[in-house]
Every structure is written in C-alpha cells, then in structure tokens.
C-alpha positions as CSV (number, residue, x, y, z in Angstrom):
1,X,-51.4,-35.3,-6.8
2,X,-50.0,-36.5,-10.1
3,X,-50.8,-33.1,-11.7
4,X,-48.3,-31.5,-9.3
5,X,-45.4,-33.7,-10.3
6,X,-43.1,-32.2,-13.0
7,X,-43.2,-33.7,-16.5
8,X,-40.3,-35.5,-18.1
9,X,-39.2,-32.4,-20.1
10,X,-39.4,-30.2,-17.0
11,X,-37.2,-32.8,-15.2
12,X,-34.7,-32.7,-18.1
13,X,-34.6,-28.9,-18.0
14,X,-34.1,-29.0,-14.2
15,X,-31.3,-31.5,-14.6
16,X,-29.6,-29.3,-17.2
17,X,-29.9,-26.3,-14.9
18,X,-28.4,-28.2,-12.0
19,X,-25.5,-29.5,-14.1
20,X,-24.9,-25.9,-15.3
21,X,-24.9,-24.6,-11.8
22,X,-22.5,-27.4,-10.7
23,X,-20.1,-26.5,-13.6
24,X,-20.3,-22.8,-12.6
25,X,-19.6,-23.7,-9.0
26,X,-16.6,-25.8,-9.9
27,X,-15.2,-23.0,-12.1
28,X,-15.7,-20.5,-9.4
29,X,-13.7,-22.7,-7.0
30,X,-10.8,-23.0,-9.4
31,X,-8.2,-20.2,-9.9
32,X,-8.5,-18.5,-13.2
33,X,-5.5,-19.6,-15.3
34,X,-5.4,-16.3,-17.2
35,X,-4.8,-14.3,-14.1
36,X,-1.4,-13.8,-12.6
37,X,0.0,-11.7,-9.8
38,X,3.4,-10.2,-9.6
39,X,5.6,-11.3,-6.7
40,X,5.5,-8.8,-3.8
41,X,8.4,-6.4,-4.0
42,X,9.7,-5.8,-0.5
43,X,11.7,-2.6,-0.1
44,X,14.7,-2.7,2.2
45,X,14.0,-1.3,5.7
46,X,16.0,1.7,6.9
47,X,17.5,0.8,10.2
48,X,18.7,3.7,12.3
49,X,21.0,3.2,15.2
50,X,19.5,3.5,18.6
51,X,20.3,6.9,20.1
52,X,19.9,7.6,23.8
53,X,18.6,10.9,25.3
54,X,21.9,12.8,25.7
55,X,22.9,12.0,22.1
56,X,19.6,13.4,20.9
57,X,20.2,16.5,23.0
58,X,23.6,17.0,21.6
59,X,22.3,16.6,18.0
60,X,19.5,19.1,18.7
61,X,21.9,21.6,20.1
62,X,24.3,21.2,17.2
63,X,21.5,21.7,14.7
64,X,20.4,24.8,16.6
65,X,24.0,26.1,16.6
66,X,24.3,25.6,12.8
67,X,21.0,27.3,12.2
68,X,22.1,30.3,14.4
69,X,25.4,30.5,12.5
70,X,23.5,30.4,9.1
71,X,21.2,33.1,10.3
72,X,24.1,35.2,11.6
73,X,26.1,34.9,8.3
74,X,22.9,35.8,6.3
75,X,22.5,38.9,8.5
76,X,26.1,40.0,8.0
77,X,25.9,39.3,4.2
78,X,22.7,41.3,3.9
79,X,24.2,44.2,5.8
80,X,27.4,44.2,3.7
81,X,25.4,44.2,0.5
82,X,23.4,47.2,1.8
83,X,26.6,49.1,2.7
84,X,28.1,48.6,-0.8
85,X,25.1,50.4,-2.4
C-alpha cells in the first residue's frame, strides 16, 4: 500500500504542475492587455419615405414613359444619321 503512494519529489512535481495550470487558467480568464478592438462604426441608415400603391404605379409609368421617349429619340437619331450618309 505504501509503495503506491507518490514520493516527496513526485508530490512537489505535481504541486508545480497544478500551480502552473492554475496560472494558465487565470491568464486565460483575463483579457489580453495587448489586444484592442476598434469601436464599431455604424453607417447611417437610408430612410426612404413610405410610398403607397398608386404612387408606385405613377412612378413606374413615368419611368416607362421616359424609357419609351429615350428609345424613340434614339431611333430618330439613328435614322437621321443613316439618311445623311
């Protein structure tokens, strides 16, 4: 039974290992002083006004009219440039 007990030197080694583990555990719990983090930069939010259904329909039709006008002017310009050749 006495042969199974650790010797004095083994006990000292175990004590050193336990103290080392305790120091590592304490250090792991602390924040590392060398680290830092930048403050979070928050970009401003784009707030669009609330538009109801008829307003969206008018905007869509206006955009379609402008595209149709652009296409028509492009067609006229192209045909005029072909005539001047």
